[in-house]
N, C-alpha and C positions, 0 to 999 in steps of 0.2 A: 710298732711304735710310731707315734706321731711327733715329728720334730719341730713343727711350726707352732706348737702350743706355747703359751707363756708359762713362766714358772708358777704363777698362781693357778692356772688351768691344770698344769701338770700335777701340782700337789693335790688339787681337788679330785682329779681322776684317780690318783694313787690311793687316796683315802677311801674313795668309793669302791675301788676294786679290792682293797684290803678287807673291807667289811664284807664284800660279796664272797671272797675266796678264803676267808679266815677258817682254818680247820675246825676251830671250836664251834662254829655255827652249823656244823653238819654232823649228825649222829650216825648216819649210815657209814659203815667202815669203808666201803668202796668210794663213796662220795668224799669221805674225809681224806682218803689217800690222794684222790684227784685234786682236791682243794689244796692240799699241801704242795703238790707239784706246781699248780698254777700260781699259788701264793708266792713261791720262790721265783718263778719267772717274772711276775709283776715287780717284785723287789729288785731283781737284776736289771730290768728295763728302767726302773726309776733311778737306780744308781748311775746308769749310762747317761740318761737324759738330764739329770739334775746337775751333772758336772759339765761345764762349758767345753773343756778340752775333749772329753770322750764323745760328747754330743756332736762336736764339729767333725770328728773322725767318722762317726756314724752317718752324718748328713752326706758326706762325700763318698765313703766307701762301703757303707752298709755294715752288716754284721761281720762280714769277712775282714773288714778293715780293723775291727776290734780284736780279731783273732790272730792278726799278723803282728810280728815284732818289728819295731823301727818305723821309719817314715818313708823308706824306699819302696814305693808301691807303683805299679803300672797304672797308667791312665789311658782309657780308650775313648776315642772320639768318634762319633758317628755323624758324618756330614750330610746335609741335605743336598739335593740336586740344585746346582746353580748354573746360571748362564752368564758368561763374560763376553761382552761385545767389545770390539776394538776397531779403530779406523785411524790410519795415518798415511802420510804421503812424504815422498822425498824427491829431491831434484838433484841430479848429478850430471857428470860429463856425457853420459849416454842417454839422457832424457829424464822424463818425469814418470814416477810410478806411484799409483794410489793402491793401498792395500786395506782390505776390510774383511772381517770375518767374525767368528764366534767360537767359544769353547764351552763344553758342558761336561760336568762330572756325571758319568753314567753308572758308576759303581764306586765302591770304597777305594779301589786302587786304579781306576781307569778314567781317563779324560779324552774325549773325542773333540776334535776341532777342525774347522775348515777355513781356509784363507783364499780370497779372490784377489788376484793382482791384475791391475789394469794400467797399461803404460804405453808410452810412445818411445821407441818403435817396437817394444816387446810384445804388444798385443794383449791378449786375455789368457790367463792361466788360472788353474785351480790346484790347491794343495791341501790334501787331507792329512791330518796328523792324529796319531793315536799314542797316548802315553799310558803305559801299563806298568805299574810298579816303577822300576828304574830304567825301563826300556822305552825308547821313542821310535815310532815308525812313521815314515813320510811316504805319501803316494802322490807325486806330482802329475798333473794332467795339463798339457798345453793345448788350448782350444783353438786359437787362431792368432795369426800375426797382425791382424787388423782390428781396429776398435769397432767391432760390430755390436749394435745394441742387443741383437738376439743372443750373441755369445755371452755378453754381460748378464743378460736376464737368466739364461740357463745355468751359468756358473753360480749365480746367486740362489736361484730357486731350486735347482737340481739337488744340491746337498740337503736342503731342508726337507724336500719330499722324501729323499732316500732315508734321512735320519728318522722322520716320523714313521715311515714304514718299518724300519728296523726296530724302532722303539716299541711299536705295537706288536710286531710279529716275533721278535727275537729278544730284545733287551728286557721288556716288561715281563714276559713269561720266565725268563732266566732269573731276574731279580726276585720274582715271586717264589720260584722254586728254591733259590738260595735262602730266602727268608724262612720258608717252611722247614728247610734242613736245619737252620740255626735254631728255630723254635723247638724242633724235635730233639736236638742235642741238649738244649736247655731243659726241656721236660725230663729227659733221661737223667741228666746230672742232678736235677732237683727233686726227683721222684720221691726219694726217701724223706727229704725235708718236707715236701708237701704232705706226705702221709702223716708225718709227725704233727704238722700244723693242723691237719684235719682232725686227728685224735684229740689234740688240745682244745680245738674249737668245740668238738662234740662234748667233751668233758665240761667245758665252760657253760655250754647251753644247759646241761643237766643241773649244774650248780645254780643256774639262774632261775630255775622253774619257780621256786617258792617266792623269790623277790618279784618276779614278773607277775605272779598271781596277785600279790598285794598291790602292785602298781596298777594293774588292770582294774581291780576293785575300786581303787581310789579315783581313777580316771572315769570309770563308768558312773560313779556317784556324782561327779561334777560335769558329766557330759563332755569330757575332755578328749584327749588324744589316744586313740586305740589303733595300733598297727594291725591291720587285717591280714595283709600278706606282704612279704618283702623278699626280693631275690637279688643276688649279687653275682656278677660274672659276665660272661660274653653272651650278648643278645644278637640275633641275626634278624633284622627287619627288612634289609635290602634284598630285592629279588635277585640281584646279580650275585649275591652271596648265599643263595638258598641251599647250596650243597654243603655249606659249612655247618658244623655241629654246634648247637647251643650248649653252653657249659655254664650253668648257674647253680647256686646253692641257696637254700632257704635260710634267711636271716631274720625271720619274723621275731623270734624270741630275743635275740641280741639287741635288735633295735628298740623293742618295747622296754627292755631293761635300761636303755639310755634315756628314756622319757622322764622328764622332771618338770613338774608344774605345768603339764599340758604342752610342753615344748620339747623339740628334739633339734639339737644343734650339732652339726658335724663340721669340722674345720677343713681347710684345703690340704688334704693329705690322702694317701691311698687308704681305702677303707679295709684293705686286707689285714691291717694291724689292729682293727677294733676287736674287743673281746667277743668271742664266739664266731669270728670271721676267719677265713683263710682264703688263699688265692687258688681258685679252681682251674685257672688257665694261665699259667706263668708265661709272661712275655707277650700276652695278647691284650687287646683293648677291652676294658671292663666298664660296667655301669652298675648303678644301683637303682632298682625299680621298687617303688613303695606304693602300696594301696592302703590308705588309712582313713579312719573315720574321726571327724571332729564336729562337735555340736550336732551329732546325729546325721551328718552329711558325709558322703563318700568323697575322697580326694585321691588324686593319683599324680605321681611325679617320677621322672627318670633323670638321674644326674650322672655325669661322668665320674670316673673313679676318684680323681683328685680334686673334684669340684666341691666347694663348700655348699652345705645344704642346711636350710632352716625351715622347719615345718611346725605348725600349719601355716599355709598361705592361701589367700583367696584365689590366686591364679591356678592353684592345684585342684580346685573344685571341679567335680564332674557334673556337667549339666544333667538335669533330670531327663531331658529328651535323649541324651546320649546313653 
């Protein structure tokens, strides 16, 4: 379901899908049964999105929010890594102390910080702090009683060098492993739902065949927009990720079905909810890659999952030399 569409766009999409999935338009008993199921799903989706209250709940909590009673729901936040720098000084009876340092969130529940204290007559000291959940650990290191530039330098640079080494050798691999575990748990918990979505998408594609045939005939007659091939899912183009598995599905037919008057317009929303689509890699970054023909010339474009897309465009044109 696409929640960023206007009410007019929503009504137009609803009418188009009703015409496509209406059981009376299909004579084959198997297709008729599949059409009835998809027709009911489209009607349910329209009821949710056409009501401002249920639409707001779906925007925030998704389908599970609609299945839960009441408004007491848990909200999870995933924070980005941030760095907080601080510097202050104070003067008292025992002299002047200047403190500076930084804190960084290294995981969802852990913050690592380092503070350098420079003062007279205290000298130079370093304090490492680790906050994990509700526990705080301090590791003080007194370097020297004198204000030596070398001590200040090592107290400042040392923690940075250690942190970057730890981040590359320990923290980053740990976070990557944790992310993979979370993805695996998410895949396991959504496996049945994904299988159901896959079956619904395959049924939708079968129901689209006749409409797509007519659309292609009309577009070929006017030298219009023909979707040659289209894929949706996880693409791996980076050599550093060559060991990762490509997970894509063929969405040529569903995209061609959305072509109207030699144009294809997709809004800023996940394309997994489009008719004939499903999510082949839950929790992972996805893209849409389209090879299409317009005015007899090949074009190609790749867009991010939630990125708006409008084709044809001159910038998508494949040069003859290429």
